C-alpha positions in Angstrom: -6.4 26.1 -2.6 -8.4 25.4 0.5 -6.9 24.2 3.8 -8.9 21.0 3.6 -7.6 20.3 0.0 -4.0 20.9 1.1 -4.5 18.5 4.0 -6.0 15.8 1.8 -3.2 16.2 -0.8 -0.5 16.1 1.9 -2.1 13.1 3.6 -2.5 11.3 0.3 1.2 11.9 -0.7 2.4 10.8 2.8 0.3 7.7 2.9 1.2 6.7 -0.7 4.9 7.1 -0.1 4.7 5.4 3.3 2.9 2.4 1.9 5.3 2.2 -1.1 8.2 2.0 1.4 6.4 -0.5 3.6 5.4 -2.8 0.7 9.0 -2.9 -0.6 10.3 -3.8 2.8 7.6 -6.6 3.1 8.5 -7.9 -0.4 12.3 -7.9 0.0 12.7 -8.7 3.7 9.6 -10.0 5.5 8.1 -12.5 3.0 11.5 -14.0 2.1 12.2 -14.3 5.8 9.2 -16.5 6.2 11.1 -19.3 4.6 13.7 -19.2 7.3 11.3 -19.7 10.3 11.1 -23.3 11.4 7.7 -25.1 11.0 7.4 -25.5 14.8 7.6 -21.7 15.3 5.9 -20.5 12.2 2.4 -20.1 13.5 3.6 -17.9 16.4 5.8 -15.9 14.0 3.0 -15.4 11.6 0.5 -14.3 14.4 3.0 -11.8 15.7 3.7 -10.5 12.1 0.0 -10.2 11.3 -0.8 -8.3 14.5 2.1 -5.9 14.3 1.9 -5.2 10.5 -1.8 -4.3 10.9 -0.9 -1.7 13.4 1.6 -0.2 10.9 -0.4 -0.4 7.7 -4.0 -0.1 8.9 -4.0 3.6 9.7 -2.1 4.5 6.5 -4.3 2.4 4.3 -7.4 4.0 5.8 -5.9 7.5 5.2 -4.9 6.5 1.7 -8.4 5.1 0.8 -10.2 8.1 2.3 -8.0 10.7 0.6 -8.0 9.0 -2.7 -11.7 8.9 -2.8 -12.1 12.4 -1.5 -9.6 13.9 -4.0 -11.3 12.0 -6.8 -14.7 13.4 -5.8 -13.4 16.9 -5.0 -10.4 17.2 -7.4 -8.8 20.6 -6.7 -8.2 22.8 -9.7 -4.4 22.7 -9.0 -4.4 18.9 -9.3 -4.9 17.3 -12.7 -7.5 14.6 -13.0 -4.9 12.1 -14.1 -3.3 12.5 -10.7 -6.4 11.8 -8.6 -7.9 9.2 -11.0 -4.5 7.4 -11.4 -4.1 7.4 -7.7 -7.6 6.0 -7.1 -6.9 3.2 -9.5 -3.6 2.4 -7.8 -5.4 2.3 -4.4 -8.2 0.1 -5.8 -5.7 -2.4 -7.2 -3.6 -2.5 -4.0 -6.7 -2.9 -1.9 -8.3 -5.6 -4.2 -5.1 -7.7 -4.1 -4.8 -7.2 -0.4 -8.3 -8.3 0.5 -8.9 -10.9 -2.2 -5.5 -12.5 -2.5 -3.1 -11.6 0.3 -5.5 -11.8 3.3 -6.8 -15.3 2.3 -3.1 -16.5 1.9 -2.3 -15.0 5.3 -5.3 -16.9 6.7 -3.8 -20.1 5.3 -0.4 -19.3 6.8 -2.0 -18.6 10.2 -2.5 -22.4 10.5 1.2 -23.1 9.9 3.9 -23.0 7.4 2.8 -23.7 3.8 5.6 -23.3 1.2 3.1 -23.0 -1.7 1.2 -20.2 0.2 4.4 -18.3 0.9 5.5 -18.6 -2.8 2.0 -17.4 -4.0 2.0 -14.6 -1.4 5.4 -13.4 -2.5 4.6 -13.7 -6.2 1.2 -11.9 -6.1 2.6 -9.2 -3.8 4.4 -7.7 -6.7 1.0 -6.4 -7.8 0.8 -4.4 -4.6 4.4 -3.3 -4.9 3.6 -2.0 -8.4 0.3 -0.3 -7.3 1.7 1.5 -4.3 4.9 2.4 -6.1 2.8 3.9 -8.9 0.7 5.8 -6.5 3.7 7.4 -4.9 5.3 8.0 -8.3 2.2 9.8 -9.5 2.4 12.2 -6.6 6.1 12.7 -7.1 5.6 13.6 -10.7 2.9 16.0 -9.7 5.1 17.6 -7.1 8.0 17.9 -9.6 5.8 19.6 -12.1 4.7 22.1 -9.5 8.3 22.9 -8.6 9.1 23.5 -12.3 6.0 25.7 -12.9 4.6 27.1 -9.6 0.9 27.9 -9.7 
């Protein structure tokens, strides 16, 4: 396996697992905590959250998108197609929900507390939890199979 392929696989595994951990934290801690912030402080809270979470997830999402696409295009012989194709589907689902559902809801919340928007954000976020958890799970299955039967 080429060095570039190893790097892409490693970065994909790392970003998928990182995003799975982050999205579980957001789902179980951050979004439920939004209900506890008073309406008078919510806009400031949300602005701080949006700015800081972007610094955390932005680079990882870029790495994940790039590596998922590159590995799908240049699938190494040691990586089954189900791994790269499944990962690319997971990334596509997570990104679609992020940009077409979550971002517009966050835009609404930027104007102030909206209980319906928080509920919808929390409910639809399970799709991202599922997608990023599946992407990490696909890589973990691939790694476990390599440990069982080294190439």
